[in-house]
Biopython code that builds the backbone (N, CA, C, O; Angstrom):
import numpy as np
from Bio.PDB.StructureBuilder import StructureBuilder

atoms = [
    (1, "MET", "N", (1.594, 21.893, 2.884)),
    (1, "MET", "CA", (0.603, 21.246, 1.823)),
    (1, "MET", "C", (-0.508, 21.318, 2.132)),
    (1, "MET", "O", (-0.940, 21.140, 3.271)),
    (2, "VAL", "N", (-1.362, 21.690, 0.810)),
    (2, "VAL", "CA", (-2.837, 21.745, 1.334)),
    (2, "VAL", "C", (-2.974, 21.026, 0.553)),
    (2, "VAL", "O", (-2.183, 21.123, -0.386)),
    (3, "HIS", "N", (-4.023, 19.923, 0.490)),
    (3, "HIS", "CA", (-5.055, 19.265, -0.507)),
    (3, "HIS", "C", (-6.283, 19.098, 0.024)),
    (3, "HIS", "O", (-6.560, 19.209, 1.219)),
    (4, "ASN", "N", (-7.184, 18.773, -1.051)),
    (4, "ASN", "CA", (-8.816, 18.727, -0.738)),
    (4, "ASN", "C", (-9.052, 17.229, -1.568)),
    (4, "ASN", "O", (-9.181, 17.221, -2.792)),
    (5, "GLY", "N", (-9.085, 16.194, -0.896)),
    (5, "GLY", "CA", (-9.194, 15.168, -1.901)),
    (5, "GLY", "C", (-8.644, 14.105, -0.900)),
    (5, "GLY", "O", (-8.419, 14.375, 0.279)),
    (6, "ILE", "N", (-8.396, 12.576, -1.596)),
    (6, "ILE", "CA", (-8.307, 11.512, -1.126)),
    (6, "ILE", "C", (-7.181, 10.740, -1.991)),
    (6, "ILE", "O", (-7.885, 10.314, -2.906)),
    (7, "ILE", "N", (-6.050, 10.356, -2.233)),
    (7, "ILE", "CA", (-5.422, 10.046, -2.885)),
    (7, "ILE", "C", (-5.484, 8.607, -2.715)),
    (7, "ILE", "O", (-4.758, 8.158, -1.828)),
    (8, "GLU", "N", (-6.363, 7.591, -3.527)),
    (8, "GLU", "CA", (-5.870, 6.508, -3.452)),
    (8, "GLU", "C", (-5.535, 5.566, -3.693)),
    (8, "GLU", "O", (-6.189, 4.532, -3.561)),
    (9, "ASN", "N", (-4.297, 5.668, -4.162)),
    (9, "ASN", "CA", (-3.215, 4.905, -4.523)),
    (9, "ASN", "C", (-2.189, 5.222, -3.453)),
    (9, "ASN", "O", (-1.091, 4.772, -3.779)),
    (10, "HIS", "N", (-2.180, 5.788, -2.392)),
    (10, "HIS", "CA", (-1.171, 6.561, -1.484)),
    (10, "HIS", "C", (-0.272, 5.347, -0.857)),
    (10, "HIS", "O", (0.945, 5.420, -0.687)),
    (11, "GLU", "N", (-1.074, 4.241, -0.549)),
    (11, "GLU", "CA", (-0.186, 3.476, 0.067)),
    (11, "GLU", "C", (0.706, 2.673, -1.147)),
    (11, "GLU", "O", (1.806, 2.444, -0.643)),
    (12, "GLU", "N", (0.689, 2.388, -1.918)),
    (12, "GLU", "CA", (1.735, 2.172, -3.554)),
    (12, "GLU", "C", (2.222, 2.824, -3.153)),
    (12, "GLU", "O", (3.015, 2.451, -2.289)),
    (13, "MET", "N", (2.110, 4.575, -3.524)),
    (13, "MET", "CA", (3.345, 5.019, -3.345)),
    (13, "MET", "C", (3.739, 5.866, -2.386)),
    (13, "MET", "O", (4.326, 6.948, -2.416)),
    (14, "ARG", "N", (3.176, 4.964, -1.243)),
    (14, "ARG", "CA", (4.338, 4.908, -0.229)),
    (14, "ARG", "C", (5.111, 3.909, -0.450)),
    (14, "ARG", "O", (6.300, 4.164, -0.259)),
    (15, "LYS", "N", (4.839, 2.707, -0.832)),
    (15, "LYS", "CA", (6.090, 1.967, -0.620)),
    (15, "LYS", "C", (7.189, 2.065, -1.658)),
    (15, "LYS", "O", (8.351, 1.866, -1.302)),
    (16, "ARG", "N", (6.878, 2.382, -3.026)),
    (16, "ARG", "CA", (7.782, 3.025, -3.705)),
    (16, "ARG", "C", (9.053, 4.102, -2.853)),
    (16, "ARG", "O", (10.202, 3.966, -2.431)),
    (17, "LEU", "N", (8.031, 5.166, -2.932)),
    (17, "LEU", "CA", (8.725, 5.383, -1.704)),
    (17, "LEU", "C", (9.777, 5.484, -0.567)),
    (17, "LEU", "O", (10.629, 6.306, -0.228)),
    (18, "ARG", "N", (9.292, 4.161, -0.087)),
    (18, "ARG", "CA", (10.122, 3.977, 1.405)),
    (18, "ARG", "C", (11.145, 3.122, 0.456)),
    (18, "ARG", "O", (12.248, 3.298, 0.973)),
    (19, "ALA", "N", (11.263, 2.468, -0.432)),
    (19, "ALA", "CA", (12.358, 1.496, -1.713)),
    (19, "ALA", "C", (12.959, 2.744, -1.804)),
    (19, "ALA", "O", (14.135, 2.534, -1.504)),
    (20, "LYS", "N", (12.813, 3.966, -2.058)),
    (20, "LYS", "CA", (13.949, 5.460, -2.047)),
    (20, "LYS", "C", (14.250, 5.484, -1.108)),
    (20, "LYS", "O", (15.344, 6.045, -1.182)),
    (21, "GLY", "N", (14.002, 5.171, 0.259)),
    (21, "GLY", "CA", (14.445, 5.806, 1.362)),
    (21, "GLY", "C", (13.987, 6.783, 2.103)),
    (21, "GLY", "O", (14.461, 7.421, 3.043)),
    (22, "TYR", "N", (12.552, 6.814, 1.287)),
    (22, "TYR", "CA", (12.103, 7.850, 2.081)),
    (22, "TYR", "C", (11.490, 7.358, 3.821)),
    (22, "TYR", "O", (11.308, 6.151, 3.981)),
    (23, "GLU", "N", (11.257, 8.119, 4.798)),
    (23, "GLU", "CA", (10.433, 7.560, 6.326)),
    (23, "GLU", "C", (9.140, 8.618, 6.031)),
    (23, "GLU", "O", (9.058, 9.642, 5.353)),
    (24, "PHE", "N", (8.167, 7.870, 6.872)),
    (24, "PHE", "CA", (7.197, 8.414, 7.062)),
    (24, "PHE", "C", (7.293, 8.524, 8.203)),
    (24, "PHE", "O", (8.166, 7.923, 8.829)),
    (25, "VAL", "N", (6.140, 9.577, 8.946)),
    (25, "VAL", "CA", (6.033, 9.756, 10.120)),
    (25, "VAL", "C", (4.663, 10.001, 10.245)),
    (25, "VAL", "O", (4.363, 10.503, 11.328)),
    (26, "SER", "N", (3.596, 9.771, 9.351)),
    (26, "SER", "CA", (2.107, 9.288, 9.348)),
    (26, "SER", "C", (1.728, 8.928, 8.449)),
    (26, "SER", "O", (2.387, 8.964, 7.410)),
    (27, "ASP", "N", (0.305, 8.363, 8.541)),
    (27, "ASP", "CA", (-0.396, 7.775, 7.682)),
    (27, "ASP", "C", (-0.765, 8.257, 6.142)),
    (27, "ASP", "O", (-1.002, 7.484, 5.214)),
    (28, "THR", "N", (-0.764, 9.325, 6.090)),
    (28, "THR", "CA", (-1.336, 10.321, 5.709)),
    (28, "THR", "C", (-1.199, 10.456, 4.017)),
    (28, "THR", "O", (-0.029, 10.655, 3.691)),
    (29, "ASP", "N", (-2.041, 10.396, 3.001)),
    (29, "ASP", "CA", (-1.928, 10.920, 1.692)),
    (29, "ASP", "C", (-0.805, 12.193, 1.582)),
    (29, "ASP", "O", (0.158, 12.445, 0.858)),
    (30, "THR", "N", (-1.285, 12.646, 2.376)),
    (30, "THR", "CA", (-0.325, 14.535, 1.877)),
    (30, "THR", "C", (1.235, 14.551, 1.872)),
    (30, "THR", "O", (2.050, 15.085, 1.119)),
    (31, "GLU", "N", (1.392, 13.535, 3.324)),
    (31, "GLU", "CA", (2.775, 13.295, 2.811)),
    (31, "GLU", "C", (3.395, 12.528, 2.159)),
    (31, "GLU", "O", (4.599, 12.685, 1.952)),
    (32, "VAL", "N", (2.879, 11.780, 1.810)),
    (32, "VAL", "CA", (3.067, 10.616, 0.017)),
    (32, "VAL", "C", (3.129, 11.904, -0.928)),
    (32, "VAL", "O", (4.065, 11.923, -1.727)),
    (33, "ILE", "N", (2.306, 12.905, -0.931)),
    (33, "ILE", "CA", (2.545, 13.981, -2.180)),
    (33, "ILE", "C", (3.827, 14.733, -1.207)),
    (33, "ILE", "O", (4.961, 14.254, -1.225)),
    (34, "ALA", "N", (3.652, 15.360, -0.779)),
    (34, "ALA", "CA", (5.397, 16.089, 0.109)),
    (34, "ALA", "C", (6.264, 15.146, -0.373)),
    (34, "ALA", "O", (6.729, 15.542, -1.442)),
    (35, "HIS", "N", (6.821, 13.730, 0.044)),
    (35, "HIS", "CA", (7.670, 12.846, -0.657)),
    (35, "HIS", "C", (8.094, 13.221, -1.899)),
    (35, "HIS", "O", (9.185, 13.739, -2.139)),
    (36, "LEU", "N", (6.968, 12.883, -2.939)),
    (36, "LEU", "CA", (7.091, 13.017, -3.863)),
    (36, "LEU", "C", (7.502, 13.612, -4.871)),
    (36, "LEU", "O", (8.121, 13.168, -5.839)),
    (37, "VAL", "N", (6.921, 15.317, -4.492)),
    (37, "VAL", "CA", (7.713, 16.365, -5.028)),
    (37, "VAL", "C", (9.089, 15.901, -4.530)),
    (37, "VAL", "O", (9.608, 14.991, -5.178)),
    (38, "HIS", "N", (9.710, 16.357, -3.547)),
    (38, "HIS", "CA", (10.689, 16.162, -3.542)),
    (38, "HIS", "C", (11.834, 14.766, -4.309)),
    (38, "HIS", "O", (12.877, 14.948, -4.938)),
    (39, "SER", "N", (11.395, 13.897, -4.082)),
    (39, "SER", "CA", (11.888, 12.726, -5.063)),
    (39, "SER", "C", (11.902, 13.516, -6.370)),
    (39, "SER", "O", (12.986, 13.695, -6.924)),
    (40, "ASN", "N", (10.781, 14.001, -6.905)),
    (40, "ASN", "CA", (10.825, 14.924, -8.159)),
    (40, "ASN", "C", (12.120, 15.636, -8.612)),
    (40, "ASN", "O", (12.900, 15.484, -9.552)),
    (41, "LEU", "N", (12.021, 16.534, -7.486)),
    (41, "LEU", "CA", (13.139, 17.511, -7.286)),
    (41, "LEU", "C", (14.540, 16.924, -7.564)),
    (41, "LEU", "O", (15.197, 17.255, -8.551)),
    (42, "ARG", "N", (14.953, 16.056, -6.662)),
    (42, "ARG", "CA", (16.147, 15.422, -6.655)),
    (42, "ARG", "C", (16.567, 14.593, -8.452)),
    (42, "ARG", "O", (17.499, 14.324, -9.211)),
    (43, "SER", "N", (15.019, 14.509, -8.284)),
    (43, "SER", "CA", (15.391, 13.849, -10.103)),
    (43, "SER", "C", (16.365, 15.057, -11.284)),
    (43, "SER", "O", (16.901, 14.861, -12.375)),
    (44, "GLY", "N", (16.231, 16.321, -10.391)),
    (44, "GLY", "CA", (16.467, 17.399, -11.578)),
    (44, "GLY", "C", (15.071, 18.375, -11.892)),
    (44, "GLY", "O", (15.483, 19.417, -12.402)),
    (45, "ALA", "N", (14.137, 18.390, -11.814)),
    (45, "ALA", "CA", (12.781, 18.821, -11.995)),
    (45, "ALA", "C", (12.793, 19.991, -11.510)),
    (45, "ALA", "O", (12.721, 20.007, -10.281)),
    (46, "SER", "N", (12.857, 20.984, -12.015)),
    (46, "SER", "CA", (12.255, 22.170, -11.270)),
    (46, "SER", "C", (11.103, 22.147, -10.140)),
    (46, "SER", "O", (10.471, 21.165, -9.751)),
    (47, "LEU", "N", (11.015, 23.248, -9.792)),
    (47, "LEU", "CA", (9.977, 23.040, -8.149)),
    (47, "LEU", "C", (8.841, 22.887, -9.191)),
    (47, "LEU", "O", (8.359, 21.769, -9.008)),
    (48, "PHE", "N", (8.176, 23.544, -10.244)),
    (48, "PHE", "CA", (6.769, 23.676, -10.690)),
    (48, "PHE", "C", (7.107, 22.423, -11.549)),
    (48, "PHE", "O", (6.231, 21.649, -11.162)),
    (49, "ASP", "N", (7.521, 22.037, -12.077)),
    (49, "ASP", "CA", (7.489, 20.632, -12.915)),
    (49, "ASP", "C", (7.455, 19.306, -12.001)),
    (49, "ASP", "O", (6.915, 18.270, -12.390)),
    (50, "ALA", "N", (8.222, 19.464, -10.476)),
    (50, "ALA", "CA", (8.192, 18.424, -9.676)),
    (50, "ALA", "C", (6.145, 18.387, -9.273)),
    (50, "ALA", "O", (5.309, 17.487, -9.185)),
    (51, "VAL", "N", (6.129, 19.437, -9.179)),
    (51, "VAL", "CA", (4.609, 19.586, -8.613)),
    (51, "VAL", "C", (3.788, 18.897, -9.168)),
    (51, "VAL", "O", (3.130, 17.920, -8.812)),
    (52, "ARG", "N", (3.904, 19.779, -10.573)),
    (52, "ARG", "CA", (3.228, 18.875, -11.659)),
    (52, "ARG", "C", (2.969, 17.962, -12.279)),
    (52, "ARG", "O", (2.116, 17.726, -13.134)),
    (53, "LYS", "N", (4.200, 17.097, -11.562)),
    (53, "LYS", "CA", (4.468, 15.769, -11.943)),
    (53, "LYS", "C", (4.139, 14.812, -11.263)),
    (53, "LYS", "O", (4.098, 13.676, -11.738)),
    (54, "SER", "N", (3.764, 15.156, -9.697)),
    (54, "SER", "CA", (3.587, 14.935, -8.808)),
    (54, "SER", "C", (1.920, 14.763, -8.735)),
    (54, "SER", "O", (1.327, 13.763, -8.331)),
    (55, "VAL", "N", (1.414, 15.814, -9.158)),
    (55, "VAL", "CA", (0.169, 15.682, -9.464)),
    (55, "VAL", "C", (-0.428, 15.192, -10.258)),
    (55, "VAL", "O", (-1.617, 14.976, -10.024)),
    (56, "SER", "N", (0.266, 14.726, -11.808)),
    (56, "SER", "CA", (-0.161, 14.192, -12.730)),
    (56, "SER", "C", (-0.490, 12.924, -12.354)),
    (56, "SER", "O", (-1.446, 12.185, -12.589)),
    (57, "ILE", "N", (0.667, 12.821, -11.622)),
    (57, "ILE", "CA", (0.238, 10.509, -11.258)),
    (57, "ILE", "C", (-1.002, 10.567, -10.658)),
    (57, "ILE", "O", (-1.805, 9.690, -10.975)),
    (58, "TRP", "N", (-1.451, 11.704, -9.581)),
    (58, "TRP", "CA", (-2.794, 11.528, -9.214)),
    (58, "TRP", "C", (-3.893, 11.407, -9.603)),
    (58, "TRP", "O", (-4.879, 10.825, -9.150)),
    (59, "SER", "N", (-3.642, 12.186, -10.790)),
    (59, "SER", "CA", (-5.391, 12.640, -12.168)),
    (59, "SER", "C", (-5.275, 11.442, -12.985)),
    (59, "SER", "O", (-6.360, 10.969, -13.321)),
    (60, "ALA", "N", (-4.296, 10.867, -13.365)),
    (60, "ALA", "CA", (-3.970, 10.232, -14.844)),
    (60, "ALA", "C", (-4.449, 8.853, -14.077)),
    (60, "ALA", "O", (-4.502, 8.394, -12.936)),
    (61, "PRO", "N", (-4.809, 8.434, -15.632)),
    (61, "PRO", "CA", (-5.514, 7.015, -15.881)),
    (61, "PRO", "C", (-4.678, 5.703, -14.280)),
    (61, "PRO", "O", (-3.619, 5.941, -13.699)),
    (62, "THR", "N", (-5.179, 5.037, -14.132)),
    (62, "THR", "CA", (-4.760, 3.752, -13.615)),
    (62, "THR", "C", (-3.061, 3.208, -14.317)),
    (62, "THR", "O", (-1.969, 3.093, -13.760)),
    (63, "ARG", "N", (-3.520, 2.961, -15.821)),
    (63, "ARG", "CA", (-2.694, 2.495, -16.229)),
    (63, "ARG", "C", (-1.626, 3.260, -16.806)),
    (63, "ARG", "O", (-0.750, 2.640, -17.409)),
    (64, "SER", "N", (-1.560, 4.461, -16.720)),
    (64, "SER", "CA", (-0.526, 5.403, -16.756)),
    (64, "SER", "C", (0.384, 5.461, -16.068)),
    (64, "SER", "O", (1.535, 5.497, -16.502)),
    (65, "ARG", "N", (-0.041, 5.493, -14.350)),
    (65, "ARG", "CA", (0.471, 5.924, -13.035)),
    (65, "ARG", "C", (2.356, 5.051, -13.231)),
    (65, "ARG", "O", (2.537, 3.863, -13.494)),
    (66, "SER", "N", (3.353, 6.003, -13.022)),
    (66, "SER", "CA", (4.614, 5.668, -12.733)),
    (66, "SER", "C", (4.981, 5.274, -11.548)),
    (66, "SER", "O", (6.156, 4.976, -11.334)),
]
sb = StructureBuilder()
sb.init_structure("model")
sb.init_model(0)
sb.init_chain("A")
sb.init_seg("    ")
for serial, (resi, resn, name, xyz) in enumerate(atoms, 1):
    if name == "N":
        sb.init_residue(resn, " ", resi, " ")
    sb.init_atom(name, np.array(xyz, "f"), 0.0, 1.0, " ", f" {name:<3s}", serial, name[0])
structure = sb.get_structure()
């Protein structure tokens, strides 16, 4: 995965993903995105929708993040 930018709330999302059982080997925001895509796939989303949903979380206003 490649992305250019900083995910400001990656620590918050990391905590949520850890609560779901995800393990991390780095402190990067990129790893958070990869796990978030996987989480969305596990919930039944197609690959396209899983990526789209993961990216929209980062670009949405803070009040609407899930």
